[in-house]
C-alpha positions in Angstrom: 9.5 20.1 27.9 11.1 16.7 26.8 8.9 16.3 23.5 10.1 13.2 22.6 6.8 12.0 21.6 5.7 15.0 19.5 9.5 15.0 17.9 8.3 11.3 16.5 4.7 12.0 16.2 4.0 10.4 12.8 6.1 7.0 14.2 3.8 7.2 16.8 0.9 7.8 15.2 1.9 4.6 13.1 3.0 2.2 15.7 -0.8 3.1 16.9 -2.4 3.2 13.4 -6.1 3.1 14.5 -6.3 4.7 18.1 -4.0 6.7 20.2 -4.5 7.9 23.8 -4.9 11.5 24.1 -2.2 13.7 25.8 -0.9 17.1 25.8 2.4 18.9 26.6 3.1 22.6 26.3 6.3 24.8 24.3 8.6 26.8 25.7 6.2 29.9 24.3 3.2 28.7 26.0 1.7 27.4 23.1 -0.7 23.8 24.1 -0.1 20.9 22.4 -2.7 18.5 22.4 -2.8 15.0 21.1 -6.2 13.9 20.4 -6.3 10.6 18.7 -3.5 8.5 16.3 -2.3 11.6 13.8 -4.2 14.1 14.9 -3.0 17.1 17.1 -4.3 20.5 17.7 -2.0 23.6 18.6 -3.3 26.2 20.4 -0.8 29.3 21.1 -0.9 31.4 23.9 -2.0 34.4 21.9 -3.5 33.0 18.4 -3.9 35.4 15.3 -7.2 35.6 14.0 -7.1 32.4 11.4 -8.1 28.6 12.3 -6.0 26.5 10.3 -6.6 22.7 9.4 -4.0 21.0 7.8 -4.1 17.1 6.6 -2.4 14.7 4.9 -2.2 11.0 4.1 -5.8 10.5 3.4 -4.6 8.3 1.0 -1.4 6.4 3.1 0.6 6.1 -0.2 0.7 10.1 -0.9 3.8 10.7 1.2 5.5 13.6 -0.1 2.6 15.5 2.2 2.9 13.0 4.8 6.7 14.3 4.6 5.7 18.2 4.4 3.5 17.9 7.4 6.0 16.2 9.5 8.6 18.8 8.8 6.4 21.9 9.7 5.5 19.8 12.9 8.9 19.3 14.0 9.7 23.0 13.3 7.3 24.0 16.0 8.3 21.4 18.3 11.8 22.6 18.0 11.3 26.3 18.7 11.9 27.0 14.9 8.6 27.9 13.7 6.5 29.7 16.2 3.0 28.7 15.7 0.7 31.9 15.9 -2.6 30.7 14.7 -4.8 27.9 15.8 -3.7 24.5 14.0 -5.0 21.3 13.5 -2.6 18.6 12.1 -4.1 15.7 10.8 -2.4 12.5 9.3 -5.4 10.8 7.8 -4.7 6.8 7.1 -1.6 5.6 9.5 -2.8 2.2 8.7 -2.5 2.8 4.9 1.0 4.7 5.5 2.4 1.1 6.8 0.9 -0.9 4.2 2.1 1.5 1.6 -1.2 1.7 0.3 -3.7 4.1 -0.5 -6.5 2.6 1.6 -6.8 -0.7 3.9 -10.2 -1.3 2.9 -12.2 1.8 1.4 -11.3 5.2 0.0 -11.4 7.8 3.1 -11.7 10.8 0.4 -15.2 9.4 -0.4 -16.4 8.9 3.4 -17.4 12.1 4.5 -20.1 14.6 5.4 -21.9 11.9 6.5 -21.2 9.4 3.8 -19.3 6.8 6.3 -22.8 6.5 7.8 -24.2 5.4 4.4 -24.3 2.2 2.4 -24.8 -0.5 5.4 -21.4 -1.7 5.3 -18.4 -1.5 7.9 -14.6 -0.5 7.5 -12.2 1.0 9.5 -12.2 3.9 7.3 -15.5 4.5 7.6 -14.7 4.6 11.6 -11.7 6.8 10.6 -13.7 9.2 8.9 -16.4 9.5 11.8 -14.0 10.7 13.8 -12.3 13.1 11.7 -15.1 14.8 11.0 -15.6 15.4 15.1 -12.1 16.7 15.4 -12.3 18.8 12.5 -16.0 20.4 14.3 -14.2 20.3 17.6 -11.3 22.6 16.6 -13.4 25.2 14.2 -16.4 25.2 17.0 -13.5 26.0 19.5 -12.0 28.7 18.0 -13.0 32.4 17.2 -10.9 32.8 14.5 -12.8 35.0 11.8 -11.2 32.9 8.9 -11.3 29.3 8.7 -9.1 27.6 6.3 -8.5 23.6 5.7 -5.6 22.6 2.9 -6.3 18.9 2.6 -2.7 17.7 0.7 -2.2 14.8 -2.1 -0.5 13.6 -4.8 -1.8 11.8 -7.5 -2.0 8.6 -8.9 -0.7 9.4 -12.3 1.7 12.3 -13.9 -0.4 15.4 -13.9 0.4 18.1 -17.1 -0.1 20.4 -14.2 2.1 19.3 -11.8 0.5 21.1 -8.8 -3.3 21.9 -8.7 -6.2 22.5 -6.8 -9.9 21.3 -6.6 -12.2 24.2 -4.9 -15.1 22.4 -3.5 -18.4 23.7 -4.5 -19.3 27.2 -3.3 -23.4 27.0 -3.8 -23.6 30.4 -5.7 -20.8 32.2 -2.9 -18.3 34.1 -4.8 -14.8 32.4 -5.8 -12.1 34.6 -3.1 -9.3 36.4 -4.7 -7.1 36.0 -1.6 -7.8 32.3 -1.4 -6.5 31.6 -4.8 -3.5 34.1 -4.1 -2.2 32.1 -1.5 -2.7 29.0 -3.5 -0.6 30.4 -6.2 1.9 31.7 -3.3 2.3 28.0 -3.0 3.2 26.8 -6.5 -0.5 25.9 -7.3 -0.4 27.4 -10.9 -4.1 25.5 -11.9 -7.6 25.4 -10.2 -10.5 23.0 -10.5 -13.5 24.2 -10.2 -16.1 21.8 -8.5 -19.2 21.4 -10.1 -21.3 20.0 -7.3 -21.6 18.4 -3.6 -19.1 16.0 -3.1 -18.0 13.5 0.1 -14.5 14.7 0.1 -12.3 15.9 3.4 -12.4 19.3 1.8 -15.7 20.0 0.9 -17.1 19.0 4.4 -15.4 21.6 6.1 -16.6 24.1 3.4 -20.0 23.1 3.4 -20.0 22.3 7.2 -18.1 25.1 8.6 -18.0 27.9 5.8 -13.8 27.0 5.9 -12.0 27.6 2.8 -10.8 24.5 2.2 -9.3 23.2 -0.8 -7.8 19.6 -2.3 -4.4 20.5 -3.1 -2.7 17.8 -5.3 1.5 18.4 -5.1 2.4 16.0 -7.8 2.7 12.2 -8.1 2.7 9.5 -5.8 5.9 8.4 -4.7 6.9 6.5 -1.8 8.5 7.3 1.6 12.3 8.6 1.3 11.8 9.4 -2.4 10.2 12.6 -2.9 12.4 15.8 -3.3 11.3 18.4 -0.9 12.6 21.3 -3.3 9.4 20.4 -5.4 6.7 21.3 -2.3 9.4 24.1 -1.3 7.0 27.1 -2.3 3.4 25.2 -0.7 5.8 24.3 2.8 6.9 28.2 2.7 3.4 29.5 2.2 1.9 27.2 5.1 4.8 28.2 7.4 4.3 31.9 6.3 0.4 30.9 7.5 1.3 29.6 10.6 4.1 31.7 11.7 3.0 35.3 10.4 -0.9 36.5 11.1 0.2 39.4 8.9 1.5 37.7 6.2 0.0 38.6 2.9 0.5 36.6 -0.2 1.3 38.7 -3.9 -2.8 39.5 -5.3 -4.3 36.9 -7.5 -3.0 37.1 -10.7 -5.1 35.5 -13.4 -2.7 35.4 -16.1 -0.6 33.1 -14.0 -3.6 30.3 -13.4 -5.2 28.1 -15.3 -8.9 27.5 -14.7 -11.1 24.5 -15.2 -14.2 23.2 -14.4 -15.8 20.0 -14.0 -18.5 19.6 -16.7 -19.2 15.3 -16.1 -17.8 12.7 -14.0 -17.3 9.0 -15.2 -18.8 6.6 -13.1 -18.3 2.8 -13.2 -20.6 0.7 -13.1 -19.3 -2.8 -13.7 -16.2 -4.7 -14.3 -16.9 -4.5 -18.3 -15.3 -0.8 -17.1 -12.7 0.7 -19.4 -10.8 2.9 -20.8 -9.8 3.8 -24.4 -6.5 5.8 -23.7 -3.5 4.2 -22.0 -2.8 4.1 -18.6 -0.1 6.5 -18.5 -2.1 8.9 -19.5 -1.4 12.4 -17.5 -3.7 14.3 -16.0 -5.4 17.4 -17.7 -4.5 15.3 -20.9 -7.3 17.0 -23.8 -9.0 14.9 -26.0 -10.7 16.4 -29.4 -15.0 16.4 -29.5 -16.6 12.8 -30.5 -13.8 11.2 -28.7 -14.6 7.4 -27.1 -12.6 7.9 -24.0 -14.7 4.8 -21.8 -16.8 1.8 -22.1 -19.1 0.1 -19.5 -21.0 -2.6 -21.0 -23.0 -0.9 -23.9 -22.6 2.5 -22.1 -19.8 4.8 -23.6 -18.5 8.4 -22.7 -17.4 10.6 -25.9 -16.2 14.0 -25.5 -19.1 16.5 -25.9 -17.2 19.6 -26.1 -15.0 21.2 -28.8 -12.1 19.7 -26.1 -12.6 17.8 -22.9 -9.4 16.9 -20.2 -9.7 13.9 -18.0 -8.8 14.1 -14.1 -8.4 11.5 -11.8 -8.8 8.7 -14.3 -9.2 5.1 -12.2 -10.4 2.5 -13.6 -10.0 0.3 -10.5 -12.6 2.1 -8.2 -15.2 0.1 -7.2 -18.8 -0.1 -8.9 -20.6 2.9 -8.3 -17.8 5.1 -8.0 -16.5 8.2 -9.3 -13.8 6.6 -12.4 -12.8 10.3 -13.7 -13.9 13.6 -14.1 -14.1 15.3 -17.5 -12.8 19.3 -17.8 -12.7 22.2 -19.8 -10.5 25.5 -19.6 -12.6 28.5 -18.2 -11.7 32.1 -17.6 -11.4 34.1 -14.5 -13.3 37.2 -16.5 -16.4 34.3 -16.1 -16.1 33.7 -12.3 -18.0 35.3 -9.3 -14.8 36.7 -7.7 -14.6 38.3 -4.0 
């Protein structure tokens, strides 16, 4: 196998940011590599294990650390340094935004899944991309026979976080939280879990709700330009993903609730107009807590104040479009309060 196009698949995708003609190649071990579109690549091992894995990155184009991590994994597979023993769908989400060094070209891609791309009466390239990514995830999961489905959607945050690596566990609709999945995240260096409070239009919720996948939005640190990420800070996650891909028998250490912080969302702050603004500084870190009664945001006559003894802010962003979420408000919870399986 020549492998040249796959060795630099990210560059190839960025050269064709909105579409790439499908092609396929094979590895010496018999694995079949199918390129479905720009940034979308499926690996079918000759004898796959029982887990179907989706790893996505670059849904926001300026979140470069996960993009570089996924590129390293792909290169290791193509070079024969990592044997792919599970079916794998690798997605580099928004090559056009990567080229511009921006979060989005027209719209936030991570707010356009679960059919949201077809609602609202407008058109954007990100809406087209979201619709296609949904189709590819459906094609992948429905084309496999794995007993377990996983989707790790890897991100970095706009601002620093008090807890650098955290994951959002999508709303389970009453189903129990899975100890094994929490253990997998912990093995990857994730020490903080945020439990979602309802359905959303994120990529991870789409996979969880539509296909029963164990899916997570995983935040690995702060946004940095390409080439300025310290890969050592993400080594645990990279190693865990490689173990999942290459060793079907691998098991992480059992989930230890003493080593993980748990938060649950209590409210969302929604921007309604151009008058919206936070009362705290732009450099306030994710998970910064405020005491009861603190005024957090204003939007004209609307006010948001802390209602619990303490509430922390996550993903505050006053620059979102009107009608969109500007922040999450979260409170600490305990593993003993969760339904665990």
